Phi, psi and omega in degrees: 000154173228149193246131182274178185287356175261002178088003179267130177272109185240320192276128164273143178229156181270183183313332183261006174091008182279126183297138178241322182209159173260116190304321186287328170297312178301314177297321178296316181300314175315309186292315173303331183292334188293349184246030184238020178270359173085359180294326189054030175268153183282159179230133177286163175299323176298317183301314189289319169309303178301321174284326177277335185082000184277151168302145184300325181294326180290316179301313182302317181294315183298317176301315175312307186297310188290328179291315173301338176260008177081001186275338170230162176224140180265138174223178180298336177274346187127201179273137176233176178290140181273163177302335175293344181298336185294318186293314176298318169313312183287330177297317177297316183298322177288337186278325185263336184296141174280154170302149186298336178290323187281332178291320182296326182297312174305309180303322179295323174297319181292316185300320185291320198241340179066023176245158175303134179242127179235156171238111177266147170233159177267143175218090186063239185269004189233161168247155184229139184270125181244354180202151165201144173239120192279145175290145181282356185284154177297317179256106184215168179256122181225133169241156176279144172299129186092357172297138177259127181238160174306138185269350179251016174213146187106158182290318182296320182291328173291317176298320181289332181272351195291337178244015175271141184300151186298322181296326176295311175307315183292326178297313183296320185295326188299340172253025181300151169290167189292333181268007178301152178297147176309157183298306179302329173289317175301311183303318175294328176289325177297327182288327181296310176312309189300321178282316184257344176097354183208159179241151175233147173212144178229116180057027188284314178258321171231126187299134184085006179240132177237161178211155172231134186226151173223152182291143163256129195246149169288176169305327184271358179100351186281141176291121179254334190197167180235124170263130182221153161259137180218145181185184178301139186295335177300335178256024175229058180287174189295322185287350174264351183297308178313315178297319175302316180294320185293321174301310183297310169311307178299322177290318177299323178294322176295316179301307181304321176294338179275002181066032180292127178214182185217131179295332185273001186294140172280139182259012185213000000 
């Protein structure tokens, strides 16, 4: 930790003493994260203290700041998301939303195969879902837009890593989660993506979930995103994979022609 001239300890540092995060901001964001579970329930101070593990006095100071900025609002039932979040949501929506023509392509894929369609980009060591069209079937695979997932497992990861140099792949793999496929298996799969134009995964991130992915390319041929079908493994038998892949490859080419890209995408 480092202490400023006013005596407030704010910065977390790594082992070399390099500032990493502002502790108060991180704590405030952790509190905001308690309101993103989709439950829509109000949370009392006691709820927030328990979930955060912070001292009650610290939580009260953070809540006062968040409420004064309109990010949270106090009600008789407890705290709820505040009105200023609408402004943040509009800004995020404008930055992330795909063109209508691109959304139409994804909807057509869902209509064709009745499986969830996602669009992922690479961001550092993670892949981020930036668009989704859900399957209409009761049993389906859904991730949330904005979710940051491991980059070394799953069909979309293989697509996004297919043009990354081998040294970078090994560096990324060094921080892989325990259930990630072996490195030599990943390297072999990346070669398959380059030769056959699509990737397949079965139960690599979640047991019982399968996916097929194809690369969306820029005009110069750079992989800018991964377009995927995902769903229960029982609906992804080997004889169905070629048809899913063919549909994805054609749709990905259409998205590439539309110039689909994302400002958060890693470019190296």
